[in-house]
VOFI-633249 format. One line per 3 residues: their letters; for each residue z, x, y of N, C-alpha, C. Coordinates in steps of 0.05 Angstrom, whole numbers. Layout:
N
A> Z X Y Z X Y Z X Y  ...
//
This chain:
105
MAL> 2355 4021 3437 2382 4011 3436 2393 4009 3465  2406 3986 3470 2417 3982 3497 2441 4000 3501  2446 4006 3526 2468 4023 3535 2495 4008 3530
EIT> 2515 4023 3520 2541 4012 3517 2555 4013 3544  2563 3990 3555 2577 3989 3581 2607 3987 3575  2622 4005 3588 2651 4005 3585 2664 4004 3612
TEN> 2691 4001 3611 2705 4002 3637 2702 4030 3650  2698 4050 3634 2695 4077 3644 2669 4082 3659  2647 4070 3650 2621 4075 3663 2611 4052 3680
FKE> 2626 4030 3680 2617 4005 3693 2613 4010 3723  2633 4021 3737 2632 4024 3766 2609 4042 3774  2605 4064 3759 2583 4082 3765 2556 4068 3762
LTS> 2553 4052 3741 2528 4038 3736 2522 4017 3757  2542 4003 3765 2537 3980 3784 2539 3988 3813  2545 4013 3819 2547 4022 3847 2520 4033 3858
KEN> 2500 4035 3841 2474 4046 3851 2461 4024 3867  2454 4031 3892 2442 4011 3910 2415 4001 3900  2412 3975 3901 2388 3961 3893 2380 3964 3864
ELV> 2398 3974 3847 2393 3977 3818 2404 3952 3804  2387 3939 3788 2396 3916 3773 2409 3925 3747  2433 3914 3742 2447 3919 3717 2449 3892 3703
VAD> 2439 3892 3678 2441 3868 3661 2461 3874 3640  2483 3859 3640 2506 3864 3622 2509 3841 3603  2504 3846 3577 2507 3826 3556 2536 3828 3545
FWA> 2552 3808 3550 2579 3807 3539 2578 3793 3512  2587 3808 3491 2583 3799 3464 2607 3807 3446  2607 3798 3421 2627 3806 3401 2613 3806 3374
EWC> 2623 3823 3356 2612 3826 3329 2612 3800 3314  2632 3784 3317 2635 3759 3301 2620 3735 3313  2606 3739 3335 2593 3717 3349 2564 3714 3339
GPC> 2558 3691 3326 2531 3686 3315 2509 3686 3336  2512 3671 3358 2491 3672 3379 2488 3700 3391  2509 3715 3392 2507 3743 3402 2489 3760 3384
KMI> 2492 3756 3358 2475 3770 3339 2446 3763 3342  2441 3737 3350 2413 3729 3353 2401 3742 3378  2416 3744 3400 2405 3754 3425 2406 3785 3426
GPV> 2423 3797 3410 2426 3826 3410 2399 3842 3409  2382 3835 3389 2357 3850 3388 2339 3846 3412  2341 3822 3425 2325 3817 3449 2335 3835 3472
IDE> 2362 3838 3474 2373 3856 3494 2364 3885 3489  2363 3893 3464 2353 3920 3457 2324 3924 3465  2307 3904 3460 2279 3905 3468 2276 3907 3498
LSQ> 2291 3890 3513 2290 3890 3542 2299 3917 3553  2318 3930 3541 2328 3956 3551 2306 3976 3549  2289 3975 3529 2266 3993 3527 2244 3986 3546
EYA> 2238 3960 3547 2216 3950 3564 2221 3955 3594  2246 3954 3602 2253 3957 3630 2266 3984 3637  2263 4003 3619 2274 4030 3624 2262 4041 3650
GKA> 2279 4050 3667 2270 4061 3693 2268 4039 3715  2270 4014 3707 2268 3992 3726 2295 3977 3729  2310 3976 3707 2336 3962 3707 2353 3975 3686
IIG> 2379 3973 3689 2398 3983 3669 2406 3959 3653  2401 3960 3627 2407 3937 3609 2425 3947 3587  2449 3935 3586 2468 3943 3566 2485 3921 3555
KVN> 2504 3929 3538 2521 3910 3524 2550 3917 3529  2566 3896 3532 2595 3899 3536 2608 3884 3512  2621 3900 3495 2636 3888 3472 2662 3878 3483
VEE> 2666 3851 3483 2690 3839 3495 2715 3846 3479  2712 3853 3453 2735 3860 3438 2746 3888 3446  2728 3905 3455 2736 3932 3463 2739 3935 3493
QGD> 2726 3918 3508 2726 3920 3538 2735 3893 3550  2758 3884 3541 2769 3859 3550 2774 3858 3580  2781 3881 3592 2786 3881 3621 2761 3873 3637
LAV> 2737 3881 3628 2713 3873 3642 2708 3844 3639  2712 3833 3615 2709 3804 3610 2727 3788 3629  2752 3797 3631 2771 3783 3648 2763 3786 3677
QFG> 2754 3810 3685 2746 3815 3713 2724 3795 3722  2706 3789 3704 2683 3771 3711 2687 3743 3701  2710 3736 3691 2715 3709 3682 2698 3700 3659
VRN> 2691 3719 3641 2674 3712 3618 2692 3698 3597  2685 3673 3592 2701 3657 3573 2685 3649 3549  2659 3649 3551 2641 3642 3529 2622 3666 3525
IPT> 2616 3671 3500 2597 3692 3494 2575 3681 3476  2551 3691 3478 2543 3712 3497 2542 3702 3526  2550 3719 3544 2546 3714 3573 2531 3739 3583
ILF> 2509 3735 3597 2494 3757 3608 2496 3755 3638  2507 3777 3650 2509 3778 3679 2488 3796 3690  2477 3788 3713 2457 3803 3727 2470 3813 3753
IKN> 2475 3839 3755 2491 3851 3776 2473 3869 3793  2474 3865 3819 2459 3882 3838 2477 3888 3862  2478 3913 3870 2495 3922 3892 2524 3913 3887
GEV> 2533 3914 3862 2560 3908 3856 2568 3879 3854  2548 3861 3859 2553 3832 3860 2537 3818 3837  2549 3798 3826 2535 3782 3806 2515 3765 3821
VDK> 2489 3768 3814 2468 3753 3828 2456 3731 3810  2462 3732 3784 2453 3712 3766 2469 3713 3740  2468 3692 3724 2485 3690 3700 2471 3672 3680
QVG> 2472 3681 3655 2463 3664 3633 2485 3662 3612  2495 3638 3607 2515 3633 3587 2502 3621 3563  2507 3634 3540 2494 3624 3515 2468 3639 3510
AAP> 2459 3636 3486 2433 3648 3478 2410 3636 3494  2391 3652 3501 2367 3643 3516 2343 3656 3505  2320 3644 3507 2295 3657 3498 2289 3682 3515
KAA> 2275 3700 3503 2268 3725 3516 2254 3720 3543  2235 3701 3543 2220 3694 3567 2238 3687 3590  2260 3672 3584 2278 3664 3606 2292 3688 3617
LVD> 2300 3707 3600 2313 3731 3609 2294 3749 3625  2269 3751 3616 2249 3766 3631 2245 3754 3659  2244 3728 3661 2241 3715 3687 2265 3722 3705
MIN> 2289 3721 3694 2313 3727 3710 2313 3757 3719  2305 3774 3701 2304 3803 3709 2283 3807 3730  2259 3796 3726 2237 3800 3745 2244 3789 3773
KHI> 2261 3768 3774 2269 3756 3799 2286 3775 3815  2300 3793 3802 2319 3810 3816 2312 3840 3818  2290 3848 3806 2282 3877 3808 2262 3880 3830
//
């Protein structure tokens, strides 16, 4: 299961130097989010110890969505050293996400 990312733990997670954080912005009512959710969970297990992979529920963590200008979900942000280094808007195949993660770890 992917880590739940909240406004409370976000700064701590993204402040680790050279650590990649993959944040999936989603909502319960979003069909494409439900499709990609299991992929995010798989990636969190496959990349344990190599990257932090988690989910941001935009209904509960609206401040984070606003902070990063997330207007469409799912949006997956790839954050390293506190900066967004890559972004995927909309559902994507697992292979595309793996390529993006591997590019930044």
